[in-house]
C-alpha positions in Angstrom: 14.8 31.7 7.1 13.2 30.3 4.1 16.3 28.2 3.2 14.7 26.0 6.3 11.8 25.0 4.1 13.4 23.9 1.0 13.7 20.5 -0.1 17.3 19.1 0.0 18.4 16.7 -2.4 19.1 13.3 -0.8 22.6 12.5 -0.8 23.3 10.0 -3.4 24.3 6.3 -2.2 27.8 5.6 -1.9 29.3 3.0 -4.2 29.2 0.3 -1.6 25.5 0.8 -1.0 24.7 0.7 -4.7 26.9 -2.7 -4.9 24.8 -3.9 -1.9 21.6 -2.9 -3.6 22.6 -4.3 -6.8 23.1 -7.6 -4.9 20.1 -7.7 -3.2 18.0 -6.6 -6.3 19.8 -9.6 -8.2 18.5 -12.0 -5.7 15.1 -10.7 -5.8 15.0 -11.0 -9.5 16.3 -14.5 -9.4 13.3 -15.2 -7.4 11.2 -13.3 -9.6 12.8 -15.3 -12.7 12.2 -18.7 -11.0 8.4 -18.0 -10.3 8.4 -16.5 -14.0 9.9 -19.8 -15.5 7.7 -22.1 -13.7 4.4 -20.2 -14.4 4.8 -19.5 -17.7 5.4 -22.3 -20.1 6.8 -21.5 -23.6 7.1 -23.5 -26.6 10.2 -25.3 -26.7 11.1 -23.7 -30.0 10.9 -20.4 -28.3 14.7 -19.1 -27.8 15.7 -18.0 -24.4 16.8 -14.5 -25.5 13.1 -13.8 -26.3 12.1 -15.1 -23.0 14.4 -12.9 -21.3 13.2 -10.1 -23.6 9.8 -10.6 -22.1 11.0 -10.8 -18.7 13.0 -7.9 -18.8 9.8 -5.3 -18.7 8.5 -6.5 -15.5 12.1 -6.8 -13.9 13.2 -3.2 -14.8 9.8 -1.8 -13.4 10.5 -3.7 -10.2 14.3 -2.6 -10.0 13.4 1.0 -10.6 10.4 1.0 -8.2 12.0 -0.7 -5.5 15.4 0.8 -5.9 15.0 4.5 -7.1 18.9 4.9 -7.6 18.8 2.5 -10.6 16.0 4.4 -12.4 18.6 6.9 -14.1 21.2 4.0 -14.4 21.9 3.0 -18.1 19.9 0.0 -19.1 22.8 -2.3 -19.3 22.7 -2.5 -15.4 19.2 -4.0 -15.5 19.9 -6.1 -18.1 23.1 -7.2 -16.3 21.4 -8.1 -13.2 18.7 -10.1 -15.1 21.4 -12.0 -16.9 23.0 -12.8 -13.6 19.7 -13.8 -11.8 19.0 -16.2 -14.8 22.5 -17.6 -14.5 22.3 -18.2 -11.1 18.8 -19.5 -11.1 20.3 -22.9 -12.7 16.8 -22.9 -15.0 19.2 -22.8 -18.0 22.7 -23.9 -18.6 25.3 -21.0 -18.7 26.0 -21.8 -22.3 22.3 -21.2 -23.0 22.4 -18.1 -21.1 25.8 -16.9 -22.8 24.0 -17.6 -26.1 20.9 -15.6 -25.4 23.3 -12.8 -24.0 25.1 -12.9 -27.4 21.8 -12.9 -29.5 20.4 -9.7 -27.4 23.8 -8.0 -27.8 23.6 -8.3 -31.7 20.0 -7.4 -31.7 20.6 -4.0 -29.5 23.9 -3.2 -31.0 22.1 -1.5 -33.9 
């Protein structure tokens, strides 16, 4: 009888649902990146890797609060969504984004 009042754990999302949420979240991050890029003007000598590093803080907060299933995901998942959003936004060339990714990989490989 008392088992009726126990909280049940929600069923984890399926892999299709996770993939769908990842696509939607990446699309939302693309919009947020575009707004971020237009509103904040950095000096030309600031590398893209540093700009992305600044953006990752609100991006992670947005993703984990909007899609709680990503709150326990590895950091690399949010980073990949951000890199994809930056790449798809067209604000920087593919080469510049790839260079920023490589710089951040080296920095966080420690």
